[in-house]
Biopython code that builds the backbone (N, CA, C, O; Angstrom):
import numpy as np
from Bio.PDB.StructureBuilder import StructureBuilder

atoms = [
    (1, "MET", "N", (0.824, -1.193, 0.000)),
    (1, "MET", "CA", (0.000, 0.000, 0.000)),
    (1, "MET", "C", (0.863, 1.251, 0.000)),
    (1, "MET", "O", (0.583, 2.217, -0.709)),
    (2, "ARG", "N", (1.929, 1.217, 0.814)),
    (2, "ARG", "CA", (2.816, 2.373, 0.881)),
    (2, "ARG", "C", (3.486, 2.639, -0.451)),
    (2, "ARG", "O", (3.626, 3.792, -0.860)),
    (3, "SER", "N", (3.902, 1.584, -1.127)),
    (3, "SER", "CA", (4.590, 1.783, -2.407)),
    (3, "SER", "C", (3.632, 2.328, -3.460)),
    (3, "SER", "O", (4.041, 3.131, -4.299)),
    (4, "ALA", "N", (2.369, 1.911, -3.436)),
    (4, "ALA", "CA", (1.384, 2.433, -4.386)),
    (4, "ALA", "C", (1.136, 3.915, -4.122)),
    (4, "ALA", "O", (1.030, 4.705, -5.060)),
    (5, "ALA", "N", (1.043, 4.288, -2.864)),
    (5, "ALA", "CA", (0.843, 5.697, -2.510)),
    (5, "ALA", "C", (2.064, 6.516, -2.925)),
    (5, "ALA", "O", (1.930, 7.638, -3.413)),
    (6, "PHE", "N", (3.247, 5.952, -2.729)),
    (6, "PHE", "CA", (4.478, 6.649, -3.104)),
    (6, "PHE", "C", (4.537, 6.867, -4.619)),
    (6, "PHE", "O", (4.898, 7.950, -5.081)),
    (7, "ILE", "N", (4.185, 5.842, -5.383)),
    (7, "ILE", "CA", (4.203, 5.951, -6.848)),
    (7, "ILE", "C", (3.183, 6.989, -7.309)),
    (7, "ILE", "O", (3.471, 7.800, -8.188)),
    (8, "LEU", "N", (1.983, 6.960, -6.710)),
    (8, "LEU", "CA", (0.960, 7.944, -7.058)),
    (8, "LEU", "C", (1.447, 9.355, -6.743)),
    (8, "LEU", "O", (1.284, 10.268, -7.552)),
    (9, "LEU", "N", (2.039, 9.530, -5.575)),
    (9, "LEU", "CA", (2.558, 10.839, -5.182)),
    (9, "LEU", "C", (3.672, 11.282, -6.127)),
    (9, "LEU", "O", (3.725, 12.449, -6.514)),
    (10, "ALA", "N", (4.556, 10.368, -6.499)),
    (10, "ALA", "CA", (5.649, 10.696, -7.423)),
    (10, "ALA", "C", (5.102, 11.124, -8.781)),
    (10, "ALA", "O", (5.604, 12.070, -9.387)),
    (11, "CYS", "N", (4.069, 10.424, -9.257)),
    (11, "CYS", "CA", (3.464, 10.797, -10.545)),
    (11, "CYS", "C", (2.837, 12.180, -10.471)),
    (11, "CYS", "O", (3.010, 12.991, -11.381)),
    (12, "LEU", "N", (2.114, 12.453, -9.400)),
    (12, "LEU", "CA", (1.483, 13.761, -9.242)),
    (12, "LEU", "C", (2.521, 14.871, -9.171)),
    (12, "LEU", "O", (2.340, 15.934, -9.767)),
    (13, "LEU", "N", (3.598, 14.631, -8.452)),
    (13, "LEU", "CA", (4.647, 15.644, -8.339)),
    (13, "LEU", "C", (5.351, 15.874, -9.667)),
    (13, "LEU", "O", (5.713, 17.004, -9.996)),
    (14, "SER", "N", (5.545, 14.807, -10.425)),
    (14, "SER", "CA", (6.239, 14.981, -11.703)),
    (14, "SER", "C", (5.386, 15.781, -12.677)),
    (14, "SER", "O", (5.918, 16.584, -13.444)),
    (15, "VAL", "N", (4.073, 15.577, -12.660)),
    (15, "VAL", "CA", (3.187, 16.342, -13.530)),
    (15, "VAL", "C", (3.108, 17.778, -13.043)),
    (15, "VAL", "O", (3.165, 18.713, -13.841)),
    (16, "ASN", "N", (2.977, 17.955, -11.742)),
    (16, "ASN", "CA", (2.876, 19.285, -11.164)),
    (16, "ASN", "C", (4.154, 20.085, -11.330)),
    (16, "ASN", "O", (4.100, 21.301, -11.509)),
    (17, "GLY", "N", (5.276, 19.439, -11.275)),
    (17, "GLY", "CA", (6.548, 20.143, -11.336)),
    (17, "GLY", "C", (7.088, 20.348, -12.734)),
    (17, "GLY", "O", (8.198, 20.854, -12.899)),
    (18, "MET", "N", (6.320, 19.965, -13.750)),
    (18, "MET", "CA", (6.798, 20.127, -15.120)),
    (18, "MET", "C", (6.994, 21.593, -15.451)),
    (18, "MET", "O", (6.179, 22.446, -15.099)),
    (19, "VAL", "N", (8.067, 21.857, -16.121)),
    (19, "VAL", "CA", (8.325, 23.217, -16.573)),
    (19, "VAL", "C", (7.689, 23.376, -17.939)),
    (19, "VAL", "O", (8.043, 22.677, -18.889)),
    (20, "ILE", "N", (6.754, 24.294, -18.028)),
    (20, "ILE", "CA", (6.110, 24.586, -19.301)),
    (20, "ILE", "C", (6.782, 25.826, -19.849)),
    (20, "ILE", "O", (6.700, 26.893, -19.242)),
    (21, "PRO", "N", (7.449, 25.701, -20.996)),
    (21, "PRO", "CA", (8.145, 26.873, -21.530)),
    (21, "PRO", "C", (7.159, 28.003, -21.786)),
    (21, "PRO", "O", (6.130, 27.820, -22.437)),
    (22, "ARG", "N", (7.492, 29.148, -21.269)),
    (22, "ARG", "CA", (6.613, 30.299, -21.448)),
    (22, "ARG", "C", (6.870, 30.900, -22.810)),
    (22, "ARG", "O", (7.997, 31.261, -23.151)),
    (23, "GLY", "N", (5.814, 30.999, -23.575)),
    (23, "GLY", "CA", (5.927, 31.579, -24.900)),
    (23, "GLY", "C", (6.151, 33.075, -24.825)),
    (23, "GLY", "O", (5.935, 33.702, -23.788)),
    (24, "ARG", "N", (6.577, 33.624, -25.916)),
    (24, "ARG", "CA", (6.833, 35.053, -25.947)),
    (24, "ARG", "C", (6.219, 35.643, -27.190)),
    (24, "ARG", "O", (6.098, 34.997, -28.231)),
    (25, "CYS", "N", (5.840, 36.879, -27.047)),
    (25, "CYS", "CA", (5.355, 37.625, -28.194)),
    (25, "CYS", "C", (6.551, 38.043, -29.042)),
    (25, "CYS", "O", (7.650, 38.228, -28.519)),
    (26, "GLN", "N", (6.345, 38.189, -30.323)),
    (26, "GLN", "CA", (7.402, 38.649, -31.218)),
    (26, "GLN", "C", (7.672, 40.134, -31.014)),
    (26, "GLN", "O", (8.818, 40.578, -31.086)),
    (27, "CYS", "N", (6.615, 40.899, -30.759)),
    (27, "CYS", "CA", (6.734, 42.350, -30.584)),
    (27, "CYS", "C", (6.886, 42.660, -29.104)),
    (27, "CYS", "O", (6.029, 42.309, -28.293)),
    (28, "MET", "N", (7.976, 43.314, -28.762)),
    (28, "MET", "CA", (8.254, 43.605, -27.364)),
    (28, "MET", "C", (7.643, 44.926, -26.897)),
    (28, "MET", "O", (7.563, 45.179, -25.695)),
    (29, "ASP", "N", (7.217, 45.763, -27.830)),
    (29, "ASP", "CA", (6.573, 47.022, -27.457)),
    (29, "ASP", "C", (5.303, 47.196, -28.282)),
    (29, "ASP", "O", (4.892, 46.270, -28.982)),
    (30, "THR", "N", (4.684, 48.355, -28.210)),
    (30, "THR", "CA", (3.417, 48.565, -28.924)),
    (30, "THR", "C", (3.603, 48.658, -30.425)),
    (30, "THR", "O", (2.641, 48.452, -31.165)),
    (31, "GLY", "N", (4.786, 48.955, -30.900)),
    (31, "GLY", "CA", (5.043, 49.035, -32.331)),
    (31, "GLY", "C", (4.859, 50.432, -32.883)),
    (31, "GLY", "O", (4.484, 51.357, -32.163)),
    (32, "ILE", "N", (5.127, 50.571, -34.169)),
    (32, "ILE", "CA", (5.029, 51.874, -34.820)),
    (32, "ILE", "C", (3.625, 52.063, -35.380)),
    (32, "ILE", "O", (2.928, 51.095, -35.683)),
    (33, "ASP", "N", (3.223, 53.317, -35.511)),
    (33, "ASP", "CA", (1.867, 53.616, -35.966)),
    (33, "ASP", "C", (1.720, 53.593, -37.481)),
    (33, "ASP", "O", (0.629, 53.336, -37.991)),
    (34, "PHE", "N", (2.801, 53.857, -38.204)),
    (34, "PHE", "CA", (2.700, 53.964, -39.660)),
    (34, "PHE", "C", (4.034, 53.612, -40.299)),
    (34, "PHE", "O", (5.101, 53.882, -39.746)),
    (35, "ILE", "N", (3.949, 53.007, -41.472)),
    (35, "ILE", "CA", (5.128, 52.783, -42.307)),
    (35, "ILE", "C", (4.673, 52.923, -43.756)),
    (35, "ILE", "O", (3.586, 52.470, -44.115)),
    (36, "ARG", "N", (5.487, 53.535, -44.568)),
    (36, "ARG", "CA", (5.104, 53.748, -45.969)),
    (36, "ARG", "C", (4.908, 52.401, -46.657)),
    (36, "ARG", "O", (5.814, 51.567, -46.660)),
    (37, "PRO", "N", (3.728, 52.184, -47.240)),
    (37, "PRO", "CA", (3.415, 50.887, -47.857)),
    (37, "PRO", "C", (4.420, 50.444, -48.912)),
    (37, "PRO", "O", (4.661, 49.246, -49.062)),
    (38, "LYS", "N", (5.011, 51.386, -49.647)),
    (38, "LYS", "CA", (5.949, 50.973, -50.698)),
    (38, "LYS", "C", (7.251, 50.409, -50.125)),
    (38, "LYS", "O", (8.045, 49.832, -50.868)),
    (39, "LEU", "N", (7.483, 50.565, -48.823)),
    (39, "LEU", "CA", (8.673, 50.009, -48.181)),
    (39, "LEU", "C", (8.457, 48.571, -47.697)),
    (39, "LEU", "O", (9.408, 47.895, -47.304)),
    (40, "ILE", "N", (7.202, 48.110, -47.728)),
    (40, "ILE", "CA", (6.857, 46.803, -47.159)),
    (40, "ILE", "C", (7.037, 45.690, -48.189)),
    (40, "ILE", "O", (6.501, 45.746, -49.296)),
    (41, "GLU", "N", (7.801, 44.687, -47.793)),
    (41, "GLU", "CA", (8.005, 43.482, -48.609)),
    (41, "GLU", "C", (6.957, 42.421, -48.264)),
    (41, "GLU", "O", (6.360, 41.818, -49.155)),
    (42, "LYS", "N", (6.738, 42.196, -46.956)),
    (42, "LYS", "CA", (5.867, 41.111, -46.508)),
    (42, "LYS", "C", (5.145, 41.545, -45.232)),
    (42, "LYS", "O", (5.685, 42.303, -44.427)),
    (43, "ILE", "N", (3.919, 41.052, -45.062)),
    (43, "ILE", "CA", (3.129, 41.344, -43.868)),
    (43, "ILE", "C", (2.726, 40.022, -43.223)),
    (43, "ILE", "O", (2.197, 39.132, -43.889)),
    (44, "GLU", "N", (2.980, 39.902, -41.929)),
    (44, "GLU", "CA", (2.555, 38.729, -41.171)),
    (44, "GLU", "C", (1.589, 39.183, -40.090)),
    (44, "GLU", "O", (1.890, 40.103, -39.329)),
    (45, "VAL", "N", (0.440, 38.546, -40.021)),
    (45, "VAL", "CA", (-0.511, 38.818, -38.951)),
    (45, "VAL", "C", (-0.537, 37.581, -38.066)),
    (45, "VAL", "O", (-0.917, 36.497, -38.509)),
    (46, "LEU", "N", (-0.131, 37.752, -36.820)),
    (46, "LEU", "CA", (-0.093, 36.649, -35.869)),
    (46, "LEU", "C", (-1.265, 36.794, -34.908)),
    (46, "LEU", "O", (-1.335, 37.755, -34.143)),
    (47, "SER", "N", (-2.171, 35.847, -34.953)),
    (47, "SER", "CA", (-3.341, 35.863, -34.079)),
    (47, "SER", "C", (-2.928, 35.550, -32.648)),
    (47, "SER", "O", (-1.889, 34.929, -32.424)),
    (48, "PRO", "N", (-3.728, 35.973, -31.683)),
    (48, "PRO", "CA", (-3.436, 35.605, -30.295)),
    (48, "PRO", "C", (-3.375, 34.085, -30.155)),
    (48, "PRO", "O", (-4.121, 33.357, -30.810)),
    (49, "SER", "N", (-2.477, 33.624, -29.295)),
    (49, "SER", "CA", (-2.295, 32.184, -29.112)),
    (49, "SER", "C", (-1.887, 31.916, -27.667)),
    (49, "SER", "O", (-1.856, 32.828, -26.840)),
    (50, "LEU", "N", (-1.578, 30.670, -27.378)),
    (50, "LEU", "CA", (-1.126, 30.322, -26.032)),
    (50, "LEU", "C", (0.214, 30.969, -25.700)),
    (50, "LEU", "O", (0.481, 31.290, -24.542)),
    (51, "SER", "N", (1.051, 31.159, -26.707)),
    (51, "SER", "CA", (2.371, 31.732, -26.448)),
    (51, "SER", "C", (2.352, 33.253, -26.389)),
    (51, "SER", "O", (3.257, 33.860, -25.816)),
    (52, "CYS", "N", (1.334, 33.876, -26.971)),
    (52, "CYS", "CA", (1.216, 35.338, -26.930)),
    (52, "CYS", "C", (-0.257, 35.708, -27.032)),
    (52, "CYS", "O", (-0.934, 35.332, -27.989)),
    (53, "GLU", "N", (-0.745, 36.438, -26.052)),
    (53, "GLU", "CA", (-2.179, 36.748, -26.014)),
    (53, "GLU", "C", (-2.562, 37.957, -26.856)),
    (53, "GLU", "O", (-3.730, 38.346, -26.880)),
    (54, "HIS", "N", (-1.606, 38.552, -27.539)),
    (54, "HIS", "CA", (-1.863, 39.761, -28.321)),
    (54, "HIS", "C", (-1.874, 39.475, -29.822)),
    (54, "HIS", "O", (-1.158, 38.594, -30.300)),
    (55, "LEU", "N", (-2.690, 40.225, -30.558)),
    (55, "LEU", "CA", (-2.613, 40.237, -32.013)),
    (55, "LEU", "C", (-1.338, 40.989, -32.373)),
    (55, "LEU", "O", (-1.067, 42.051, -31.814)),
    (56, "GLU", "N", (-0.560, 40.449, -33.295)),
    (56, "GLU", "CA", (0.678, 41.107, -33.706)),
    (56, "GLU", "C", (0.715, 41.225, -35.224)),
    (56, "GLU", "O", (0.318, 40.307, -35.942)),
    (57, "ILE", "N", (1.193, 42.363, -35.695)),
    (57, "ILE", "CA", (1.391, 42.575, -37.129)),
    (57, "ILE", "C", (2.862, 42.904, -37.321)),
    (57, "ILE", "O", (3.368, 43.896, -36.798)),
    (58, "ILE", "N", (3.539, 42.049, -38.085)),
    (58, "ILE", "CA", (4.969, 42.227, -38.325)),
    (58, "ILE", "C", (5.176, 42.453, -39.812)),
    (58, "ILE", "O", (4.753, 41.643, -40.636)),
    (59, "VAL", "N", (5.830, 43.559, -40.152)),
    (59, "VAL", "CA", (6.130, 43.847, -41.553)),
    (59, "VAL", "C", (7.622, 43.658, -41.775)),
    (59, "VAL", "O", (8.445, 44.034, -40.940)),
    (60, "THR", "N", (7.952, 43.067, -42.915)),
    (60, "THR", "CA", (9.343, 42.928, -43.329)),
    (60, "THR", "C", (9.589, 43.972, -44.401)),
    (60, "THR", "O", (8.839, 44.072, -45.372)),
    (61, "LEU", "N", (10.649, 44.747, -44.217)),
    (61, "LEU", "CA", (10.954, 45.829, -45.144)),
    (61, "LEU", "C", (11.722, 45.316, -46.353)),
    (61, "LEU", "O", (12.487, 44.356, -46.256)),
    (62, "LYS", "N", (11.509, 45.967, -47.496)),
    (62, "LYS", "CA", (12.196, 45.590, -48.736)),
    (62, "LYS", "C", (13.699, 45.786, -48.609)),
    (62, "LYS", "O", (14.476, 44.918, -49.006)),
    (63, "GLU", "N", (14.106, 46.904, -48.066)),
    (63, "GLU", "CA", (15.533, 47.212, -47.918)),
    (63, "GLU", "C", (16.087, 46.531, -46.678)),
    (63, "GLU", "O", (15.739, 46.909, -45.560)),
    (64, "GLY", "N", (16.928, 45.551, -46.854)),
    (64, "GLY", "CA", (17.617, 44.918, -45.735)),
    (64, "GLY", "C", (16.838, 43.856, -44.986)),
    (64, "GLY", "O", (17.405, 43.180, -44.127)),
    (65, "GLY", "N", (15.566, 43.685, -45.279)),
    (65, "GLY", "CA", (14.786, 42.638, -44.631)),
    (65, "GLY", "C", (14.500, 42.876, -43.155)),
    (65, "GLY", "O", (14.122, 41.949, -42.440)),
    (66, "GLU", "N", (14.677, 44.107, -42.695)),
    (66, "GLU", "CA", (14.415, 44.421, -41.293)),
    (66, "GLU", "C", (12.933, 44.228, -40.991)),
    (66, "GLU", "O", (12.077, 44.518, -41.827)),
    (67, "GLN", "N", (12.636, 43.738, -39.788)),
    (67, "GLN", "CA", (11.251, 43.534, -39.392)),
    (67, "GLN", "C", (10.838, 44.593, -38.379)),
    (67, "GLN", "O", (11.596, 44.947, -37.475)),
    (68, "LYS", "N", (9.609, 45.091, -38.554)),
    (68, "LYS", "CA", (9.052, 46.098, -37.650)),
    (68, "LYS", "C", (7.678, 45.621, -37.206)),
    (68, "LYS", "O", (6.950, 44.988, -37.971)),
    (69, "CYS", "N", (7.338, 45.925, -35.983)),
    (69, "CYS", "CA", (6.004, 45.633, -35.471)),
    (69, "CYS", "C", (5.133, 46.863, -35.632)),
    (69, "CYS", "O", (5.571, 47.991, -35.403)),
    (70, "LEU", "N", (3.883, 46.626, -36.032)),
    (70, "LEU", "CA", (2.924, 47.716, -36.147)),
    (70, "LEU", "C", (2.063, 47.770, -34.895)),
    (70, "LEU", "O", (1.734, 46.741, -34.304)),
    (71, "ASN", "N", (1.707, 48.973, -34.504)),
    (71, "ASN", "CA", (0.761, 49.168, -33.414)),
    (71, "ASN", "C", (-0.602, 48.716, -33.923)),
    (71, "ASN", "O", (-1.169, 49.344, -34.817)),
    (72, "THR", "N", (-1.127, 47.642, -33.367)),
    (72, "THR", "CA", (-2.379, 47.068, -33.867)),
    (72, "THR", "C", (-3.582, 47.971, -33.614)),
    (72, "THR", "O", (-4.649, 47.758, -34.189)),
    (73, "HIS", "N", (-3.419, 48.970, -32.764)),
    (73, "HIS", "CA", (-4.512, 49.905, -32.481)),
    (73, "HIS", "C", (-4.449, 51.152, -33.362)),
    (73, "HIS", "O", (-5.335, 52.004, -33.293)),
    (74, "SER", "N", (-3.413, 51.262, -34.186)),
    (74, "SER", "CA", (-3.274, 52.447, -35.039)),
    (74, "SER", "C", (-4.257, 52.386, -36.210)),
    (74, "SER", "O", (-4.678, 51.308, -36.631)),
    (75, "HIS", "N", (-4.605, 53.538, -36.714)),
    (75, "HIS", "CA", (-5.520, 53.656, -37.858)),
    (75, "HIS", "C", (-4.940, 52.913, -39.070)),
    (75, "HIS", "O", (-5.668, 52.230, -39.790)),
    (76, "PHE", "N", (-3.636, 53.052, -39.287)),
    (76, "PHE", "CA", (-2.963, 52.403, -40.414)),
    (76, "PHE", "C", (-3.099, 50.878, -40.324)),
    (76, "PHE", "O", (-3.448, 50.230, -41.310)),
    (77, "ALA", "N", (-2.825, 50.306, -39.150)),
    (77, "ALA", "CA", (-2.890, 48.851, -38.982)),
    (77, "ALA", "C", (-4.319, 48.334, -39.151)),
    (77, "ALA", "O", (-4.536, 47.286, -39.758)),
    (78, "LYS", "N", (-5.284, 49.067, -38.618)),
    (78, "LYS", "CA", (-6.684, 48.646, -38.753)),
    (78, "LYS", "C", (-7.113, 48.642, -40.215)),
    (78, "LYS", "O", (-7.802, 47.722, -40.656)),
    (79, "ASN", "N", (-6.710, 49.665, -40.970)),
    (79, "ASN", "CA", (-7.027, 49.701, -42.404)),
    (79, "ASN", "C", (-6.313, 48.583, -43.151)),
    (79, "ASN", "O", (-6.880, 47.984, -44.065)),
    (80, "LEU", "N", (-5.083, 48.303, -42.770)),
    (80, "LEU", "CA", (-4.307, 47.233, -43.394)),
    (80, "LEU", "C", (-5.017, 45.891, -43.219)),
    (80, "LEU", "O", (-5.154, 45.128, -44.175)),
    (81, "ILE", "N", (-5.462, 45.609, -42.011)),
    (81, "ILE", "CA", (-6.170, 44.351, -41.737)),
    (81, "ILE", "C", (-7.480, 44.296, -42.516)),
    (81, "ILE", "O", (-7.826, 43.264, -43.090)),
    (82, "LYS", "N", (-8.208, 45.415, -42.532)),
    (82, "LYS", "CA", (-9.482, 45.459, -43.254)),
    (82, "LYS", "C", (-9.265, 45.187, -44.741)),
    (82, "LYS", "O", (-10.027, 44.435, -45.348)),
    (83, "ASN", "N", (-8.232, 45.792, -45.332)),
    (83, "ASN", "CA", (-7.939, 45.577, -46.754)),
    (83, "ASN", "C", (-7.497, 44.145, -47.030)),
    (83, "ASN", "O", (-7.853, 43.577, -48.063)),
    (84, "MET", "N", (-6.723, 43.556, -46.118)),
    (84, "MET", "CA", (-6.293, 42.169, -46.295)),
    (84, "MET", "C", (-7.497, 41.229, -46.266)),
    (84, "MET", "O", (-7.570, 40.285, -47.053)),
    (85, "GLU", "N", (-8.442, 41.487, -45.359)),
    (85, "GLU", "CA", (-9.644, 40.651, -45.284)),
    (85, "GLU", "C", (-10.496, 40.800, -46.536)),
    (85, "GLU", "O", (-11.056, 39.824, -47.034)),
    (86, "LYS", "N", (-10.591, 42.036, -47.046)),
    (86, "LYS", "CA", (-11.362, 42.276, -48.267)),
    (86, "LYS", "C", (-10.714, 41.544, -49.443)),
    (86, "LYS", "O", (-11.413, 40.934, -50.253)),
    (87, "ASP", "N", (-9.377, 41.599, -49.544)),
    (87, "ASP", "CA", (-8.668, 40.889, -50.612)),
    (87, "ASP", "C", (-8.883, 39.382, -50.504)),
    (87, "ASP", "O", (-9.070, 38.698, -51.510)),
    (88, "LYS", "N", (-8.856, 38.877, -49.277)),
    (88, "LYS", "CA", (-9.043, 37.440, -49.069)),
    (88, "LYS", "C", (-10.439, 37.011, -49.521)),
    (88, "LYS", "O", (-10.596, 35.966, -50.153)),
    (89, "ARG", "N", (-11.457, 37.822, -49.194)),
    (89, "ARG", "CA", (-12.834, 37.501, -49.611)),
    (89, "ARG", "C", (-12.981, 37.550, -51.124)),
    (89, "ARG", "O", (-13.617, 36.675, -51.713)),
    (90, "SER", "N", (-12.396, 38.571, -51.764)),
    (90, "SER", "CA", (-12.529, 38.673, -53.223)),
    (90, "SER", "C", (-11.777, 37.540, -53.913)),
    (90, "SER", "O", (-12.231, 37.042, -54.943)),
    (91, "ASN", "N", (-10.636, 37.123, -53.367)),
    (91, "ASN", "CA", (-9.908, 35.981, -53.931)),
    (91, "ASN", "C", (-10.712, 34.695, -53.773)),
    (91, "ASN", "O", (-10.719, 33.853, -54.670)),
    (92, "ALA", "N", (-11.386, 34.541, -52.642)),
    (92, "ALA", "CA", (-12.203, 33.346, -52.419)),
    (92, "ALA", "C", (-13.364, 33.303, -53.405)),
    (92, "ALA", "O", (-13.686, 32.244, -53.942)),
    (93, "ARG", "N", (-13.996, 34.460, -53.646)),
    (93, "ARG", "CA", (-15.101, 34.509, -54.618)),
    (93, "ARG", "C", (-14.605, 34.192, -56.018)),
    (93, "ARG", "O", (-15.273, 33.482, -56.770)),
    (94, "ARG", "N", (-13.441, 34.712, -56.372)),
    (94, "ARG", "CA", (-12.874, 34.458, -57.693)),
    (94, "ARG", "C", (-12.577, 32.967, -57.848)),
    (94, "ARG", "O", (-12.830, 32.392, -58.906)),
    (95, "ASP", "N", (-12.043, 32.338, -56.801)),
    (95, "ASP", "CA", (-11.764, 30.902, -56.854)),
    (95, "ASP", "C", (-13.050, 30.091, -56.981)),
    (95, "ASP", "O", (-13.082, 29.084, -57.689)),
    (96, "GLU", "N", (-14.115, 30.528, -56.292)),
    (96, "GLU", "CA", (-15.401, 29.832, -56.408)),
    (96, "GLU", "C", (-15.914, 29.882, -57.837)),
    (96, "GLU", "O", (-16.421, 28.887, -58.355)),
    (97, "LYS", "N", (-15.785, 31.032, -58.471)),
    (97, "LYS", "CA", (-16.251, 31.175, -59.854)),
    (97, "LYS", "C", (-15.450, 30.285, -60.792)),
    (97, "LYS", "O", (-16.014, 29.693, -61.712)),
    (98, "LYS", "N", (-14.134, 30.181, -60.571)),
    (98, "LYS", "CA", (-13.299, 29.312, -61.407)),
    (98, "LYS", "C", (-13.760, 27.868, -61.305)),
    (98, "LYS", "O", (-13.873, 27.171, -62.314)),
    (99, "HIS", "N", (-14.026, 27.421, -60.081)),
    (99, "HIS", "CA", (-14.397, 26.027, -59.870)),
    (99, "HIS", "C", (-15.816, 25.731, -60.331)),
    (99, "HIS", "O", (-16.101, 24.601, -60.726)),
    (100, "SER", "N", (-16.707, 26.703, -60.293)),
    (100, "SER", "CA", (-18.091, 26.454, -60.704)),
    (100, "SER", "C", (-18.240, 26.429, -62.222)),
    (100, "SER", "O", (-19.228, 25.896, -62.727)),
    (101, "VAL", "N", (-17.292, 26.987, -62.959)),
    (101, "VAL", "CA", (-17.346, 27.002, -64.422)),
    (101, "VAL", "C", (-17.088, 25.609, -64.970)),
    (101, "VAL", "O", (-17.663, 25.237, -65.993)),
    (102, "HIS", "N", (-16.244, 24.837, -64.317)),
    (102, "HIS", "CA", (-15.858, 23.512, -64.814)),
    (102, "HIS", "C", (-16.907, 22.512, -64.560)),
    (102, "HIS", "O", (-16.745, 21.344, -64.913)),
]
sb = StructureBuilder()
sb.init_structure("model")
sb.init_model(0)
sb.init_chain("A")
sb.init_seg("    ")
for serial, (resi, resn, name, xyz) in enumerate(atoms, 1):
    if name == "N":
        sb.init_residue(resn, " ", resi, " ")
    sb.init_atom(name, np.array(xyz, "f"), 0.0, 1.0, " ", f" {name:<3s}", serial, name[0])
structure = sb.get_structure()
């Protein structure tokens, strides 16, 4: 009986004592409010997740590949997201039309 209790206690302690790596956000501050669109090479939108509870928008610049975080509350970032969603919807409709023709 003692050995069964000891094994149960050891299992509980091993689960309880597990180190869960704490995730980190890519953006360490609030980010910039605006960047000239012609300087942007790539845009990444990272949804909130277990590793980071914040929405993050990371732009990669054409010159040098430097990455900048956008302030997700800025007018520029909100318009950027809205335009990306609109483009995604129009692309989906265009794909539906292609497939329905065949």
